C-alpha positions in Angstrom: -53.9 -104.2 -76.5 -55.3 -102.7 -79.7 -51.9 -102.3 -81.2 -51.2 -105.9 -80.5 -54.3 -106.7 -82.4 -53.0 -104.8 -85.5 -55.3 -101.8 -85.1 -53.5 -98.6 -86.2 -55.7 -95.6 -86.5 -54.5 -92.0 -86.5 -55.9 -89.0 -84.7 -58.1 -87.4 -87.4 -58.4 -84.1 -85.5 -54.7 -83.4 -85.9 -54.9 -84.3 -89.6 -57.6 -81.7 -90.1 -55.4 -79.1 -88.5 -52.4 -80.1 -90.6 -54.4 -80.0 -93.8 -55.7 -76.5 -92.9 -52.1 -75.3 -92.3 -50.9 -77.0 -95.5 -53.6 -75.2 -97.5 -52.5 -71.9 -96.0 -49.0 -72.4 -97.5 -47.1 -74.1 -94.7 -45.0 -77.3 -95.0 -46.5 -79.8 -92.6 -45.5 -83.2 -91.3 -47.5 -85.2 -88.7 -46.0 -87.8 -86.4 -48.8 -89.9 -84.9 -47.5 -92.4 -82.4 -50.2 -94.9 -83.4 -48.2 -95.2 -86.7 -44.8 -93.6 -86.6 -42.0 -93.8 -84.1 -41.4 -90.3 -82.7 -38.4 -91.2 -80.4 -35.2 -93.2 -80.7 -34.3 -96.2 -78.5 -33.1 -93.7 -75.7 -36.5 -91.9 -75.6 -35.3 -88.8 -77.4 -37.2 -87.2 -80.2 -35.8 -88.3 -83.6 -34.1 -85.8 -85.9 -36.9 -86.1 -88.4 -39.4 -84.9 -85.8 -37.2 -82.0 -84.7 -36.7 -80.8 -88.3 -39.3 -77.9 -88.1 -39.7 -74.3 -87.1 -42.9 -74.7 -85.1 -44.5 -77.6 -83.3 -48.0 -78.6 -82.4 -48.6 -81.3 -79.7 -52.1 -82.8 -79.1 -52.6 -84.3 -75.7 -55.0 -86.9 -74.3 -54.8 -87.3 -70.5 -52.8 -90.6 -70.3 -50.3 -89.3 -72.9 -50.0 -85.8 -71.4 -46.7 -86.4 -69.5 -45.1 -87.9 -72.6 -46.2 -84.8 -74.5 -44.7 -82.5 -71.9 -41.4 -84.4 -72.1 -41.4 -84.0 -75.9 -42.2 -80.3 -75.6 -39.3 -79.9 -73.1 -37.0 -81.8 -75.5 -38.0 -79.5 -78.3 -37.4 -76.4 -76.2 -33.9 -77.6 -75.3 -33.0 -78.6 -78.9 -34.5 -75.6 -80.6 -34.9 -72.7 -78.2 -36.4 -70.3 -80.8 -39.1 -72.7 -82.1 -42.8 -72.1 -81.4 -44.5 -74.8 -79.3 -48.3 -75.0 -79.2 -50.2 -77.6 -77.1 -53.8 -78.5 -77.6 -56.2 -81.5 -77.3 -58.6 -82.8 -74.8 -56.2 -82.7 -71.8 -55.0 -79.2 -72.6 -58.7 -78.1 -72.7 -59.1 -79.5 -69.2 -55.8 -78.4 -67.7 -54.6 -75.3 -69.7 -52.4 -73.8 -67.0 -50.6 -77.1 -66.6 -50.0 -77.4 -70.3 -48.9 -73.7 -70.5 -45.8 -74.6 -68.4 -44.4 -76.5 -71.4 -45.6 -74.4 -74.4 -45.6 -70.9 -75.9 -49.3 -71.1 -76.4 -52.1 -73.5 -75.4 -55.3 -73.9 -77.5 -58.4 -75.2 -75.8 -61.5 -76.7 -77.4 -61.8 -76.6 -81.2 -58.9 -75.1 -83.1 -59.7 -75.3 -86.8 -60.8 -71.7 -87.1 -57.8 -70.3 -85.3 -54.9 -72.7 -86.0 -53.4 -70.6 -88.9 -53.6 -67.4 -86.8 -51.9 -69.1 -83.9 -48.9 -70.4 -86.0 -48.6 -67.2 -88.0 -48.5 -65.1 -84.8 -51.7 -63.1 -85.4 -53.0 -64.4 -82.0 -50.4 -64.1 -79.2 -52.4 -64.9 -76.0 -50.8 -67.6 -73.8 -54.1 -69.5 -73.5 -56.5 -69.3 -76.4 -60.0 -70.7 -76.4 -61.5 -72.0 -79.7 -65.2 -72.2 -80.5 -67.5 -74.7 -82.2 -66.6 -74.7 -85.9 -68.7 -75.1 -89.0 -67.7 -78.7 -89.8 -69.0 -78.4 -93.4 -66.4 -75.7 -94.0 -63.5 -78.0 -93.2 -61.3 -79.5 -96.0 -61.1 -83.3 -96.4 -58.2 -84.5 -94.2 -55.1 -85.3 -96.1 -53.6 -88.5 -94.6 -50.5 -88.2 -96.8 -49.2 -85.6 -94.3 -48.7 -88.5 -91.8 -45.3 -90.1 -91.4 -45.7 -93.8 -92.2 -49.3 -93.3 -93.3 -49.1 -96.5 -95.3 -49.3 -98.3 -91.9 -52.9 -97.2 -91.3 -55.2 -100.2 -90.9 -58.4 -98.2 -90.1 -59.0 -94.9 -91.7 -61.0 -92.5 -89.5 -63.8 -90.4 -90.8 -66.0 -87.8 -89.1 -69.7 -87.7 -90.0 -70.5 -85.5 -87.0 -69.0 -83.8 -84.0 -70.1 -83.4 -80.4 -72.7 -85.1 -78.3 -75.9 -83.6 -76.8 -75.8 -86.0 -73.8 -74.0 -85.3 -70.5 -72.4 -88.4 -69.1 -70.4 -87.3 -66.0 -67.3 -89.4 -66.9 -67.0 -88.1 -70.5 -64.8 -85.2 -71.7 -66.8 -84.6 -74.9 -69.5 -82.4 -73.4 -67.0 -79.9 -72.0 -64.7 -79.9 -75.0 -67.5 -79.5 -77.6 -70.0 -77.6 -75.4 -72.7 -80.3 -76.0 -72.9 -78.8 -79.5 -73.8 -81.7 -81.8 -73.3 -81.1 -85.5 -73.9 -83.5 -88.4 -72.1 -83.0 -91.7 -73.9 -82.2 -95.0 -74.7 -85.6 -96.6 -73.3 -84.5 -100.0 -70.0 -83.5 -98.6 -69.7 -86.7 -96.7 -70.6 -88.7 -99.7 -67.9 -87.0 -101.8 -65.3 -87.6 -99.1 -66.1 -91.3 -98.8 -66.2 -91.7 -102.6 -62.7 -90.2 -102.6 -61.5 -92.5 -99.9 -62.8 -95.5 -101.8 -61.0 -94.4 -105.0 -57.8 -93.9 -103.0 -58.0 -97.5 -101.8 -59.1 -96.7 -98.2 -61.5 -99.6 -97.9 -61.6 -100.2 -94.1 -63.0 -97.2 -92.1 -63.9 -96.2 -88.6 -66.4 -93.4 -88.0 -64.9 -91.7 -85.0 -68.2 -89.8 -84.2 -69.2 -89.9 -80.6 -72.8 -90.8 -81.7 -72.9 -92.1 -85.3 -76.4 -91.9 -86.8 -77.9 -89.5 -84.3 -79.2 -87.5 -87.2 -80.8 -90.4 -89.0 -82.0 -88.5 -92.0 -78.5 -87.1 -92.9 -76.9 -90.5 -92.2 -79.5 -92.2 -94.5 -78.9 -89.6 -97.3 -75.1 -89.9 -97.6 -75.3 -93.7 -97.4 -78.0 -93.9 -100.1 -75.8 -91.7 -102.3 -72.9 -94.1 -102.0 -75.0 -97.2 -102.6 -76.4 -95.6 -105.7 -72.8 -95.2 -106.9 -72.2 -98.9 -106.4 -69.7 -98.3 -103.6 -69.3 -100.9 -100.9 -66.4 -100.9 -98.4 -64.6 -103.9 -97.1 -65.4 -103.1 -93.5 -66.8 -100.2 -91.6 -67.4 -99.7 -87.9 -68.7 -96.9 -85.7 -69.7 -96.0 -82.2 -73.3 -95.1 -81.2 -76.0 -95.5 -78.6 -78.4 -98.4 -78.0 -81.4 -96.2 -78.6 -80.2 -95.2 -82.1 -79.9 -98.8 -83.1 -83.2 -99.9 -81.6 -85.2 -97.1 -83.3 -83.6 -97.3 -86.8 -83.6 -100.9 -88.1 -84.0 -99.6 -91.7 -80.8 -97.5 -91.2 -79.0 -100.7 -90.1 -80.0 -102.5 -93.3 -78.5 -99.6 -95.3 -75.4 -99.7 -93.2 -75.0 -103.4 -93.9 -75.2 -102.7 -97.7 -72.5 -100.1 -97.4 -70.1 -102.5 -95.6 -70.7 -102.0 -91.9 -69.8 -105.1 -89.9 -69.6 -103.9 -86.3 -71.1 -101.2 -84.1 -69.5 -100.2 -80.7 -72.1 -99.5 -78.1 -71.5 -97.8 -74.7 -73.5 -100.1 -72.6 -71.4 -99.2 -69.5 -73.2 -101.3 -66.9 -75.8 -104.1 -66.5 -77.0 -102.4 -63.3 -80.1 -100.1 -63.8 -79.1 -98.0 -60.8 -75.7 -97.3 -62.3 -77.2 -96.2 -65.6 -79.5 -93.8 -63.7 -76.7 -92.5 -61.5 -74.4 -91.9 -64.4 -77.0 -90.1 -66.5 -76.9 -92.7 -69.4 -80.6 -92.1 -70.3 -80.9 -95.8 -71.4 -82.3 -98.9 -69.8 -81.2 -102.6 -69.8 -84.3 -103.5 -71.8 -83.5 -100.9 -74.4 -79.9 -102.2 -74.7 -81.2 -105.8 -75.0 -83.6 -104.8 -77.8 -80.8 -102.9 -79.6 -78.5 -105.9 -79.6 -81.3 -108.1 -81.0 -82.0 -105.6 -83.8 -78.3 -105.5 -84.8 -78.0 -109.3 -84.6 -81.1 -109.7 -86.8 -79.6 -107.3 -89.4 -76.3 -109.1 -89.4 -74.2 -106.4 -87.8 -72.0 -107.4 -84.8 -72.1 -105.5 -81.5 -69.0 -104.7 -79.4 -70.3 -103.8 -76.0 -68.2 -101.3 -74.0 -68.4 -101.7 -70.2 -67.1 -99.7 -67.3 -66.2 -101.3 -64.0 -66.1 -99.5 -60.7 -69.3 -97.5 -60.7 -70.8 -96.8 -57.3 -73.3 -99.7 -57.4 -70.8 -102.3 -58.5 -69.9 -105.1 -56.2 -68.1 -108.4 -56.1 -70.7 -110.1 -58.4 -70.6 -107.4 -61.1 -68.1 -109.3 -63.4 -70.2 -112.5 -63.5 -73.4 -110.6 -64.0 -71.9 -108.7 -66.9 -70.4 -111.7 -68.6 -73.7 -113.6 -68.3 -75.4 -110.6 -69.8 -73.0 -110.6 -72.8 -73.3 -114.3 -73.4 -77.1 -114.4 -73.0 -77.6 -111.6 -75.6 -75.0 -113.0 -78.0 -72.9 -109.8 -78.0 -70.0 -110.6 -80.3 -67.2 -108.9 -78.4 -66.9 -106.7 -75.3 -64.3 -104.4 -73.9 -63.9 -103.4 -70.2 -62.6 -100.2 -68.8 -62.0 -99.2 -65.2 -63.9 -96.0 -64.3 -61.5 -93.1 -64.2 -62.2 -89.4 -63.5 -60.8 -87.5 -66.5 -59.9 -83.9 -65.5 -62.5 -81.4 -66.6 -65.5 -83.8 -66.1 -68.2 -83.7 -63.5 -67.0 -87.1 -62.2 -63.5 -85.7 -61.5 -64.9 -82.7 -59.7 -67.2 -84.9 -57.6 -64.6 -87.5 -56.6 -62.1 -84.8 -55.8 -64.6 -83.0 -53.5 -65.3 -86.3 -51.8 -61.6 -87.0 -51.3 -61.8 -90.2 -53.3 -59.0 -89.6 -55.8 -55.9 -91.5 -54.8 -53.6 -90.6 -57.7 -53.1 -87.7 -60.1 -50.5 -89.5 -62.1 -52.1 -88.8 -65.5 -50.3 -91.7 -67.2 -52.6 -94.0 -65.1 -55.8 -92.4 -66.4 -56.3 -94.8 -69.2 -59.0 -97.2 -68.1 -56.6 -99.9 -67.1 -55.6 -98.6 -63.6 -57.6 -97.7 -60.5 -57.0 -94.1 -59.5 -59.9 -93.5 -57.1 -61.5 -95.2 -54.1 -64.6 -97.2 -55.3 -67.7 -97.1 -53.1 -68.2 -100.8 -52.4 -64.8 -102.2 -53.3 -61.1 -101.7 -52.4 -58.9 -100.3 -55.2 -57.0 -103.6 -55.4 -60.2 -105.5 -55.6 -61.5 -103.4 -58.5 -58.1 -103.8 -60.3 -58.4 -107.6 -60.0 -62.0 -107.4 -61.2 -61.0 -105.7 -64.4 -58.4 -108.4 -65.2 -61.0 -111.1 -64.2 -63.6 -109.6 -66.6 -61.3 -110.0 -69.6 -60.3 -113.5 -68.6 -63.7 -114.7 -67.7 -65.2 -113.6 -71.0 -62.3 -114.5 -73.2 -61.4 -118.0 -72.0 -58.5 -120.0 -73.5 -60.8 -121.6 -76.1 -62.6 -118.4 -77.3 -61.7 -115.9 -80.0 -59.0 -113.5 -78.6 -58.5 -115.7 -75.5 -54.8 -116.5 -76.2 -54.0 -112.9 -77.2 -55.8 -111.7 -74.1 -53.7 -113.8 -71.7 -50.5 -112.9 -73.6 -51.3 -109.2 -73.1 -51.6 -109.5 -69.3 -48.8 -111.9 -68.8 -46.2 -110.4 -71.1 -47.1 -106.7 -71.0 -49.6 -105.4 -68.4 -48.4 -107.2 -65.2 -44.6 -106.8 -65.9 -45.1 -103.1 -66.6 -47.3 -102.5 -63.6 -45.5 -104.4 -60.8 -44.9 -101.3 -58.7 -48.4 -99.9 -59.3 -50.0 -103.2 -58.1 -47.7 -103.2 -55.1 -48.8 -99.6 -54.3 -52.5 -100.7 -54.5 -51.8 -103.6 -52.1 -50.0 -101.3 -49.7 -53.0 -98.9 -49.8 -55.2 -101.8 -48.9 -52.9 -102.9 -46.1 -52.8 -99.3 -44.7 -56.6 -99.2 -44.6 -56.8 -102.6 -43.0 -54.2 -101.8 -40.4 -56.0 -98.6 -39.5 -59.3 -100.4 -39.2 -57.8 -103.2 -37.0 -56.0 -100.8 -34.7 -59.3 -99.1 -33.9 -61.0 -102.5 -33.2 -60.9 -104.5 -30.0 -59.2 -107.5 -31.8 -56.2 -108.7 -29.7 -52.8 -107.7 -31.1 -51.6 -111.2 -31.9 -54.8 -111.9 -33.8 -54.4 -108.6 -35.7 -51.0 -109.7 -36.9 -52.2 -113.1 -38.0 -55.0 -111.5 -40.0 -52.6 -109.1 -41.7 -50.2 -111.9 -42.6 -53.0 -114.0 -44.1 -54.2 -111.1 -46.1 -50.8 -110.2 -47.5 -50.1 -113.8 -48.5 -53.5 -114.1 -50.3 -53.1 -110.8 -52.2 -49.6 -111.4 -53.3 -50.5 -114.9 -54.5 -53.5 -113.8 -56.5 -51.7 -110.8 -58.0 -48.9 -112.9 -59.4 -51.3 -115.1 -61.4 
């Protein structure tokens, strides 16, 4: 969906690693699939990708299978090449990743990446540790194939998060170790980006502005230089916005136009149950502050939490419209491996699929508490279509995405969810005292209704 909207942003973590290796004397080329085609039309890695002596592959959970396929293709094409796998998914599932690589690096790799590729560290699974982010070089985006296709240049002002939301991988990957960069270093990097023509930026911090003083210092330095970017966006919490209106004014002067806020739910009980440490009133006040300062809010919502029900979509859309939230995105709750949520749902026997390619926020992979999986799946589609009607901004693109891409690609997946519902219903009816002929009529009516609704 984001690619269709023209958003092409590379993985800055990989660029940091590539820059460190380049500075150590190695020739480095990075193929980021957000920018560059890594495979040919048959799905095989291109010759340009295979033209190396050693390979590093960074995995997120939904792309992990594709990464494993690439690793296996490399092994077949270049048996003597070193293959190293890292990233968030490898941190959560190192033994799985180790089946496809010579070495697996978990957590943060900047301090050990050179030792790994130069053979000084030979352990099969290597655990990195929190790094001094002020010691890192400025990432060199020229190492990226097709770097000229970047539409949003990522920048890191901090790393980690002190909070502990049960559905998030960040606390386990970064050990809840929040670090904010030295303001002068950040100011110099941003000035360099501006001089290089990188005028549209995205701060990929998990919590931009948590250290308000350091954030204020680097932005003031840039404003004094007369630097203003064409567009900057970032992700943060409602409380940071609510408590720092002066900071928002400075952000506006630097070129900020949008802040992404993890609202997650309009149900107070959900916010408590999922350890968000924020309230609906705090969120509402934060949106009002941002609107007053002329910065748009993109609210990020999760559907499928334990207190969600059939009315959740309408309540959420009403909340968005009443507060004049500019845009919103909807994700289905999914239990990422390595998170407390995954462990809890697995223990409760509520995970219905471990096909990692479905763990992307657009597929239901667990049994919701108050909904069936197929109902939650339809709720997710309904949320997008209810908010973005035909006549609103992004409405046409939204419908095109579902009609031309999501539904055609997921026909078998939707059918599997329907069959899961049918199986549950059949089991329930068989245990009831409903006469057999009435059971069959109920089943036929349900099948017809589900299939009709799913095809829309």
